[in-house]
N, CA, C and O of each residue as an XYZ file, in Angstrom:
580
protein
N     -30.380    -36.242    -27.848
C     -30.738    -36.326    -29.308
C     -32.438    -36.044    -29.472
O     -33.364    -36.454    -28.772
N     -32.443    -35.402    -30.373
C     -33.910    -34.892    -30.942
C     -34.641    -35.781    -30.079
O     -34.187    -36.680    -29.372
N     -35.860    -35.403    -30.233
C     -37.579    -35.796    -30.197
C     -38.076    -35.551    -31.389
O     -37.506    -35.030    -32.348
N     -39.143    -35.937    -31.305
C     -39.981    -34.629    -32.623
C     -41.279    -35.147    -33.438
O     -41.274    -35.613    -34.578
N     -42.547    -34.930    -32.468
C     -43.423    -35.161    -32.256
C     -44.615    -34.329    -33.832
O     -44.556    -33.224    -34.371
N     -45.856    -35.940    -34.144
C     -46.385    -34.980    -34.809
C     -47.537    -36.153    -34.702
O     -47.532    -37.376    -34.559
N     -48.707    -34.929    -34.876
C     -49.700    -34.913    -34.670
C     -50.528    -34.487    -35.018
O     -50.164    -33.311    -35.005
N     -52.041    -34.471    -35.578
C     -52.717    -34.815    -36.612
C     -53.030    -32.818    -36.900
O     -52.972    -31.955    -36.023
N     -53.264    -32.663    -38.008
C     -53.222    -31.296    -38.827
C     -52.051    -30.182    -38.060
O     -51.945    -28.958    -38.135
N     -51.385    -31.055    -37.430
C     -49.750    -29.703    -36.947
C     -48.594    -30.650    -37.633
O     -48.406    -31.864    -37.717
N     -47.914    -29.458    -38.082
C     -46.204    -30.120    -38.502
C     -45.404    -30.875    -37.374
O     -45.675    -30.886    -36.173
N     -44.262    -31.562    -38.076
C     -43.530    -32.065    -37.061
C     -42.825    -30.641    -36.578
O     -42.628    -29.611    -37.222
N     -42.464    -31.034    -34.945
C     -42.027    -29.830    -34.252
C     -41.597    -30.448    -33.083
O     -42.300    -31.178    -32.384
N     -40.035    -30.047    -32.802
C     -39.549    -29.946    -31.816
C     -39.684    -30.179    -30.637
O     -40.134    -29.292    -29.911
N     -39.311    -31.517    -30.077
C     -39.833    -31.555    -28.350
C     -38.965    -30.689    -27.446
O     -39.299    -29.716    -26.770
N     -37.560    -31.370    -27.615
C     -36.928    -31.815    -26.974
C     -35.476    -32.051    -27.322
O     -35.154    -33.032    -27.992
N     -34.757    -31.336    -26.963
C     -32.882    -31.526    -27.038
C     -32.577    -31.043    -25.708
O     -32.232    -29.862    -25.716
N     -32.601    -31.672    -24.400
C     -32.294    -31.447    -23.375
C     -31.688    -32.765    -22.630
O     -31.206    -33.762    -23.169
N     -31.839    -32.505    -21.311
C     -31.216    -33.685    -20.658
C     -32.524    -34.623    -20.186
O     -32.422    -35.844    -20.307
N     -33.708    -34.058    -19.664
C     -35.161    -34.524    -19.670
C     -36.469    -33.870    -20.540
O     -36.487    -32.762    -21.076
N     -37.362    -34.699    -20.526
C     -38.677    -34.187    -21.226
C     -39.648    -34.940    -20.772
O     -39.398    -36.136    -20.917
N     -40.800    -34.684    -20.210
C     -41.691    -34.996    -19.943
C     -42.943    -34.747    -21.706
O     -42.960    -33.937    -22.633
N     -43.873    -36.125    -21.269
C     -44.652    -36.060    -22.529
C     -45.418    -36.201    -21.657
O     -44.982    -36.654    -20.599
N     -47.231    -35.777    -21.802
C     -48.355    -36.118    -21.131
C     -49.100    -36.456    -22.386
O     -49.255    -35.791    -23.411
N     -49.897    -38.702    -21.772
C     -50.608    -38.502    -23.159
C     -52.621    -38.609    -22.697
O     -53.405    -39.372    -22.131
N     -52.609    -37.335    -23.382
C     -54.067    -36.979    -22.850
C     -55.234    -37.255    -24.283
O     -55.242    -36.704    -25.384
N     -56.247    -38.446    -23.651
C     -57.998    -38.572    -24.226
C     -57.519    -40.303    -23.347
O     -56.641    -40.735    -22.600
N     -58.990    -40.886    -24.186
C     -58.990    -42.781    -24.031
C     -57.990    -43.974    -24.197
O     -57.735    -45.061    -23.679
N     -57.435    -42.898    -25.535
C     -56.756    -43.717    -26.367
C     -55.322    -43.679    -26.301
O     -54.692    -42.732    -25.831
N     -54.697    -44.973    -26.892
C     -53.649    -45.233    -26.653
C     -52.836    -44.094    -28.429
O     -53.430    -43.660    -29.415
N     -51.386    -44.031    -28.046
C     -50.987    -42.859    -29.322
C     -49.583    -44.098    -29.657
O     -48.937    -44.838    -28.914
N     -49.566    -43.867    -30.953
C     -48.348    -44.870    -31.614
C     -47.023    -44.313    -31.196
O     -46.880    -43.155    -30.805
N     -46.061    -45.193    -31.298
C     -45.164    -44.864    -30.559
C     -43.807    -44.482    -30.894
O     -43.546    -43.305    -30.648
N     -42.893    -45.173    -31.386
C     -41.376    -45.215    -32.256
C     -40.164    -45.265    -31.297
O     -39.970    -44.329    -30.521
N     -39.361    -46.317    -31.335
C     -38.188    -45.079    -30.426
C     -36.911    -47.056    -31.069
O     -36.916    -48.274    -30.892
N     -35.877    -45.631    -32.019
C     -35.048    -46.820    -32.553
C     -36.328    -47.798    -33.447
O     -36.346    -49.027    -33.510
N     -36.846    -47.307    -33.771
C     -37.735    -48.730    -35.171
C     -38.408    -49.391    -33.740
O     -39.556    -49.725    -34.036
N     -38.245    -49.579    -32.887
C     -39.543    -50.782    -32.418
C     -40.871    -49.306    -31.748
O     -40.900    -48.376    -30.943
N     -41.560    -49.840    -32.544
C     -43.502    -49.592    -32.305
C     -44.233    -50.095    -31.399
O     -44.422    -51.258    -31.043
N     -44.618    -49.135    -31.062
C     -45.947    -49.814    -29.825
C     -47.326    -49.025    -29.744
O     -47.126    -48.105    -30.538
N     -48.013    -48.935    -29.474
C     -49.254    -48.194    -28.688
C     -49.049    -48.191    -27.007
O     -49.070    -49.172    -26.264
N     -48.740    -46.060    -26.469
C     -48.577    -46.261    -25.249
C     -50.331    -45.959    -24.987
O     -51.018    -45.269    -25.740
N     -50.706    -46.486    -24.045
C     -51.641    -45.730    -22.935
C     -51.582    -44.875    -22.623
O     -50.477    -44.517    -22.214
N     -52.836    -43.810    -22.575
C     -52.607    -42.290    -22.029
C     -52.062    -42.454    -20.311
O     -52.321    -43.216    -19.380
N     -51.057    -41.114    -20.565
C     -49.907    -41.137    -18.904
C     -49.091    -40.652    -19.226
O     -49.220    -39.629    -19.899
N     -48.495    -40.895    -19.068
C     -46.968    -39.790    -18.342
C     -45.781    -40.879    -18.782
O     -45.513    -41.986    -18.315
N     -44.935    -39.809    -20.312
C     -44.272    -41.170    -20.050
C     -42.847    -39.481    -19.869
O     -42.880    -38.257    -19.995
N     -41.917    -40.473    -19.548
C     -40.560    -39.198    -18.720
C     -39.055    -39.761    -19.186
O     -38.473    -40.803    -18.884
N     -38.674    -38.673    -20.024
C     -37.052    -39.512    -20.830
C     -36.026    -38.671    -20.136
O     -35.822    -37.457    -20.137
N     -35.508    -39.567    -19.612
C     -34.339    -38.476    -18.505
C     -33.517    -39.477    -19.003
O     -33.820    -40.668    -19.074
N     -31.509    -38.504    -19.660
C     -30.663    -38.984    -19.836
C     -29.496    -39.340    -19.125
O     -28.691    -38.422    -19.280
N     -29.035    -40.201    -18.445
C     -28.158    -40.750    -17.039
C     -27.115    -40.822    -17.766
O     -27.274    -41.250    -18.909
N     -25.621    -40.392    -17.282
C     -24.392    -40.893    -17.637
C     -23.889    -40.149    -18.942
O     -23.606    -40.996    -19.789
N     -23.763    -39.370    -19.217
C     -23.704    -38.621    -20.596
C     -22.508    -38.415    -20.970
O     -22.157    -37.376    -20.411
N     -21.432    -38.931    -21.785
C     -20.234    -38.320    -21.471
C     -20.205    -36.745    -22.355
O     -20.851    -36.586    -23.390
N     -19.412    -35.749    -21.787
C     -19.222    -34.790    -22.447
C     -19.485    -35.183    -23.966
O     -19.613    -36.386    -24.195
N     -19.579    -34.279    -25.038
C     -20.036    -33.834    -26.675
C     -19.053    -32.983    -26.927
O     -18.488    -33.158    -28.007
N     -18.658    -32.076    -26.230
C     -18.085    -30.915    -27.041
C     -17.045    -30.515    -26.008
O     -17.215    -30.447    -24.791
N     -15.705    -30.207    -26.844
C     -14.290    -30.309    -25.343
C     -13.895    -28.932    -25.640
O     -14.565    -28.437    -26.546
N     -13.023    -28.194    -25.148
C     -12.683    -27.412    -25.550
C     -11.084    -28.088    -25.648
O     -10.630    -28.844    -24.789
N     -10.269    -27.606    -26.999
C      -9.017    -27.749    -27.619
C      -8.510    -26.379    -26.580
O      -9.140    -25.322    -26.637
N      -7.197    -26.560    -25.557
C      -7.431    -25.557    -25.251
C      -5.308    -24.901    -25.445
O      -4.707    -23.828    -25.393
N      -4.911    -26.565    -25.695
C      -3.089    -26.637    -26.464
C      -3.640    -25.217    -28.391
O      -3.221    -24.073    -28.568
N      -4.505    -25.942    -29.231
C      -4.430    -24.905    -30.254
C      -4.545    -24.145    -29.880
O      -3.653    -23.365    -30.213
N      -5.748    -23.440    -28.756
C      -5.441    -22.386    -28.889
C      -4.516    -21.376    -28.268
O      -4.547    -20.148    -28.188
N      -3.648    -22.342    -27.838
C      -2.918    -21.842    -27.258
C      -1.791    -21.208    -28.431
O      -1.359    -20.090    -28.712
N      -1.586    -22.668    -28.950
C      -0.958    -22.536    -30.463
C      -1.032    -21.124    -31.254
O      -0.177    -20.299    -31.577
N      -2.707    -21.230    -31.456
C      -2.902    -20.090    -32.531
C      -2.405    -18.725    -31.933
O      -1.633    -18.022    -32.585
N      -2.959    -18.267    -30.392
C      -2.198    -17.021    -30.217
C      -1.104    -17.022    -30.416
O      -0.810    -16.428    -31.453
N       0.241    -17.715    -29.520
C       1.591    -17.470    -29.368
C       1.776    -17.819    -31.236
O       2.958    -18.063    -31.480
N       1.098    -17.865    -32.193
C       1.372    -17.812    -33.644
C       0.691    -16.804    -34.091
O       0.722    -16.710    -35.318
N      -0.045    -15.845    -33.429
C      -0.680    -14.364    -33.817
C      -0.146    -13.086    -33.288
O      -0.310    -11.956    -33.748
N       0.803    -13.616    -31.801
C       1.969    -13.020    -31.359
C       3.541    -12.720    -32.573
O       3.589    -11.549    -32.949
N       4.087    -13.149    -32.838
C       4.475    -13.731    -33.907
C       4.510    -13.520    -34.755
O       5.458    -13.719    -35.515
N       3.127    -12.849    -35.085
C       3.449    -12.934    -36.689
C       2.320    -10.774    -36.548
O       2.090    -10.025    -37.497
N       1.967    -10.547    -35.080
C       2.318     -9.051    -34.988
C       3.276     -8.837    -34.857
O       3.494     -7.635    -35.011
N       4.850     -9.908    -34.416
C       5.835     -9.118    -33.775
C       6.791     -9.041    -35.261
O       7.696     -8.292    -35.629
N       6.177    -10.066    -35.804
C       6.800    -10.042    -37.347
C       6.403     -8.915    -38.304
O       7.103     -8.404    -39.179
N       5.442     -8.698    -38.044
C       5.119     -7.063    -39.086
C       5.481     -5.662    -38.196
O       5.087     -4.513    -38.398
N       6.060     -6.001    -37.510
C       6.119     -4.449    -37.149
C       7.755     -4.176    -37.104
O       8.253     -3.116    -36.722
N       8.636     -5.551    -37.652
C      10.345     -5.387    -37.947
C      10.270     -4.742    -39.476
O       9.303     -4.844    -40.232
N      11.143     -4.261    -39.670
C      11.514     -4.111    -41.034
C      12.608     -4.910    -42.097
O      13.796     -5.229    -42.041
N      11.517     -5.037    -43.078
C      11.929     -6.334    -43.185
C      13.341     -5.281    -44.703
O      13.156     -4.444    -45.586
N      15.068     -6.343    -43.952
C      16.078     -5.759    -45.367
C      16.400     -6.988    -46.461
O      17.011     -8.054    -46.383
N      15.719     -6.333    -47.451
C      16.857     -7.843    -48.593
C      17.784     -6.839    -49.334
O      18.005     -5.778    -49.918
N      18.130     -8.001    -48.850
C      19.689     -7.665    -50.618
C      20.293     -8.409    -51.099
O      20.990     -9.031    -50.296
N      20.460     -8.873    -52.717
C      19.729     -9.325    -53.161
C      21.407    -10.128    -53.239
O      22.205     -9.205    -53.080
N      22.243    -11.558    -53.434
C      23.170    -11.807    -53.103
C      24.225    -11.595    -54.389
O      25.439    -11.693    -54.207
N      23.819    -11.381    -55.329
C      24.803    -10.597    -56.243
C      23.872     -9.305    -57.291
O      23.149     -9.612    -58.238
N      24.108     -8.016    -56.863
C      23.570     -7.454    -56.480
C      23.151     -6.947    -58.485
O      22.241     -6.396    -59.103
N      24.076     -7.384    -58.685
C      24.553     -7.240    -61.111
C      23.414     -7.881    -61.239
O      22.758     -7.501    -62.209
N      22.710     -9.131    -60.298
C      21.846    -10.016    -60.744
C      20.694     -9.964    -60.596
O      19.657    -10.429    -61.068
N      21.055     -9.267    -59.801
C      18.976     -9.201    -58.909
C      18.334     -9.361    -59.887
O      18.522     -8.915    -61.019
N      16.924    -10.514    -59.189
C      15.982    -10.604    -59.946
C      14.777    -10.062    -59.811
O      14.865     -9.709    -58.635
N      14.193     -9.883    -59.999
C      12.245     -9.216    -60.115
C      12.072    -10.822    -59.650
O      12.664    -11.695    -60.285
N      11.252    -11.142    -58.541
C      10.869    -11.817    -57.784
C       8.795    -12.237    -58.647
O       8.085    -13.146    -59.078
N       8.831    -10.656    -58.352
C       6.749    -10.941    -58.624
C       6.706     -9.366    -59.183
O       7.839     -8.933    -58.977
N       6.226     -8.748    -59.547
C       5.748     -7.896    -60.413
C       4.717     -7.313    -59.309
O       4.395     -7.965    -58.316
N       4.148     -5.775    -59.643
C       3.809     -5.129    -58.485
C       2.400     -5.930    -58.982
O       3.029     -6.550    -59.840
N       1.621     -6.213    -59.081
C       0.205     -7.137    -59.577
C      -0.289     -8.511    -58.636
O      -1.321     -8.727    -58.002
N       1.182     -9.468    -58.904
C       1.382    -10.139    -57.857
C       1.568     -9.906    -56.771
O       0.905    -10.584    -55.987
N       2.283     -9.134    -56.322
C       2.580     -8.491    -55.112
C       0.905     -8.509    -54.504
O       0.226     -9.241    -53.784
N       0.701     -7.030    -55.397
C      -0.321     -6.982    -54.276
C      -1.997     -8.022    -53.613
O      -2.915     -7.951    -52.796
N      -1.412     -8.916    -54.735
C      -2.662    -10.399    -54.908
C      -2.367    -11.255    -53.811
O      -3.229    -11.898    -53.213
N      -1.064    -11.268    -53.524
C      -0.045    -11.793    -52.524
C      -0.774    -11.576    -51.098
O      -1.366    -12.454    -50.470
N      -0.588    -10.042    -50.665
C      -0.903     -9.131    -49.402
C      -2.264     -9.434    -49.497
O      -2.483    -10.122    -48.501
N      -4.042     -9.225    -50.578
C      -4.944     -9.278    -50.466
C      -5.062    -10.713    -49.634
O      -5.425    -10.873    -48.468
N      -4.496    -12.039    -50.937
C      -4.619    -13.459    -49.961
C      -4.318    -13.225    -48.508
O      -5.344    -13.508    -47.890
N      -2.982    -12.676    -47.345
C      -2.911    -12.531    -46.524
C      -3.559    -12.242    -45.891
O      -4.156    -13.059    -45.188
N      -3.797    -10.797    -45.809
C      -4.806    -10.067    -44.961
C      -5.769    -10.995    -45.529
O      -5.592    -10.376    -46.578
N      -6.537    -11.800    -45.814
C      -7.632    -12.195    -45.905
C      -7.593    -13.789    -45.036
O      -8.433    -14.182    -44.227
N      -6.529    -14.412    -45.430
C      -6.279    -15.313    -44.226
C      -5.777    -15.179    -42.502
O      -5.477    -16.121    -41.768
N      -5.797    -13.958    -42.209
C      -4.825    -12.859    -41.520
C      -6.571    -12.761    -40.294
O      -6.773    -13.069    -39.119
N      -7.193    -12.348    -41.076
C      -8.189    -11.809    -40.604
C      -9.374    -13.324    -39.903
O      -9.952    -13.545    -38.839
N      -9.229    -14.050    -41.261
C     -10.182    -15.003    -41.159
C      -9.675    -15.816    -39.803
O     -10.482    -15.837    -38.874
N      -8.015    -16.691    -39.557
C      -7.928    -16.351    -38.143
C      -8.149    -15.823    -37.426
O      -9.041    -16.109    -36.627
N      -7.308    -14.615    -37.366
C      -8.521    -14.194    -36.137
C      -9.837    -14.243    -35.783
O     -10.205    -14.688    -34.696
N     -10.741    -13.720    -36.811
C     -12.131    -13.879    -36.480
C     -12.642    -15.019    -35.569
O     -13.400    -15.025    -34.599
N     -11.577    -16.518    -36.592
C     -12.096    -17.900    -35.813
C     -11.380    -18.071    -35.073
O     -11.685    -19.241    -35.303
N     -10.559    -18.124    -34.234
C      -9.588    -17.112    -32.665
C     -10.730    -16.746    -31.765
O     -11.273    -17.578    -31.039
N     -11.005    -15.763    -31.812
C     -12.066    -14.657    -30.990
C     -13.163    -15.170    -30.935
O     -13.896    -14.758    -30.036
N     -13.771    -16.409    -31.993
C     -14.732    -17.644    -32.050
C     -15.460    -18.127    -31.124
O     -16.623    -18.096    -30.722
N     -13.670    -18.947    -30.703
C     -13.129    -20.054    -30.200
C     -12.748    -19.914    -28.810
O     -12.570    -20.817    -27.992
N     -12.603    -18.132    -28.585
C     -13.052    -17.834    -27.099
C     -13.581    -17.558    -26.616
O     -13.407    -17.240    -25.440
N     -15.268    -17.482    -27.691
C     -16.227    -16.751    -27.359
C     -16.864    -17.597    -27.289
O     -17.595    -17.549    -26.300
N     -17.017    -18.711    -28.088
C     -18.005    -19.895    -28.373
C     -16.659    -21.417    -27.970
O     -16.024    -21.998    -28.850
N     -16.561    -21.711    -26.509
C     -15.140    -22.480    -27.392
C     -16.003    -23.779    -27.652
O     -15.765    -24.510    -28.613
N     -17.060    -24.040    -26.707
C     -17.686    -25.624    -27.021
C     -18.459    -25.622    -28.475
O     -18.942    -26.622    -29.006
N     -18.470    -24.579    -28.887
C     -19.214    -24.676    -30.292
C     -18.584    -25.092    -31.367
O     -19.137    -25.803    -32.206
N     -17.269    -24.664    -31.461
C     -15.749    -25.105    -32.648
C     -15.525    -26.890    -32.950
O     -15.562    -27.817    -33.759
N     -15.267    -26.428    -31.529
C     -14.283    -27.568    -31.632
C     -14.885    -28.785    -30.666
O     -14.622    -28.962    -29.477
N     -15.465    -29.304    -31.223
C     -16.526    -31.263    -30.354
C     -15.214    -31.947    -30.898
O     -14.197    -31.659    -31.530
N     -16.015    -33.354    -30.096
C     -15.442    -34.849    -30.783
C     -17.455    -35.838    -30.383
O     -17.786    -36.197    -29.253
N     -18.181    -35.978    -31.411
C     -19.200    -37.075    -30.799
C     -18.294    -38.572    -30.039
O     -17.326    -39.227    -30.428
N     -19.012    -38.639    -29.045
C     -18.743    -39.988    -28.349
C     -18.959    -40.991    -27.949
O     -18.556    -42.115    -27.649
N     -19.831    -40.217    -28.018
C     -21.713    -41.415    -27.873
C     -23.613    -40.305    -28.621
O     -24.470    -39.422    -28.664
N     -22.849    -41.667    -29.027
C     -25.105    -41.175    -29.903
C     -25.644    -41.881    -28.995
O     -25.577    -43.086    -28.754
N     -26.353    -40.775    -28.358
C     -27.434    -41.306    -27.638
C     -29.589    -41.451    -28.480
O     -30.056    -40.537    -29.159
N     -30.404    -42.770    -28.132
C     -30.864    -42.809    -29.062
C     -32.056    -41.857    -29.099
O     -32.487    -41.420    -28.032
N     -32.624    -41.501    -30.277
C     -33.886    -40.679    -30.988
C     -34.878    -41.763    -30.629
O     -34.998    -42.988    -30.596
N     -35.556    -40.579    -30.364
C     -37.104    -40.822    -29.759
C     -38.263    -40.293    -30.516
O     -38.583    -39.113    -30.368
N     -38.797    -40.935    -31.171
C     -40.351    -39.848    -32.295
C     -41.266    -40.621    -31.090
O     -41.048    -41.587    -30.358
N     -42.411    -39.681    -31.275
C     -43.765    -39.548    -30.781
C     -44.237    -39.001    -31.917
O     -43.930    -37.898    -32.370
N     -45.548    -40.375    -32.711
C     -46.133    -40.097    -33.457
C     -47.039    -40.109    -33.252
O     -47.333    -40.864    -32.325
N     -48.646    -39.015    -34.166
C     -49.650    -40.033    -33.956
C     -50.334    -39.892    -34.987
O     -51.317    -40.607    -35.179
């Protein structure tokens, strides 16, 4: 969880988003500190925050990646096959879509294919940043002055 510091004449600053952080309070006076609603005056010294026994928060979904890969392979294979269509009753053949509708459907299909391809590439390159589950919520820490 991220810790935030408020110091006189300074804006909020992100001071930690890691497994551990060390805060040194200098001077003769204590500093108001608040953690999860409980406030107190922290005397000068060193505060060390270490997150222990943290559950893994980001996971990789290999089953999804494999399914996506096989679907993409099937799409590539299907796009290479020639499509043969013969109407059931040639004398009653009906045009199912206008040329404009076919063009719109093709554009939509290409956009969907591009989106899926980019998502898959991102999932392979950054496996933990796209697919995640939040298992526990660590305590927040706010240091203010």
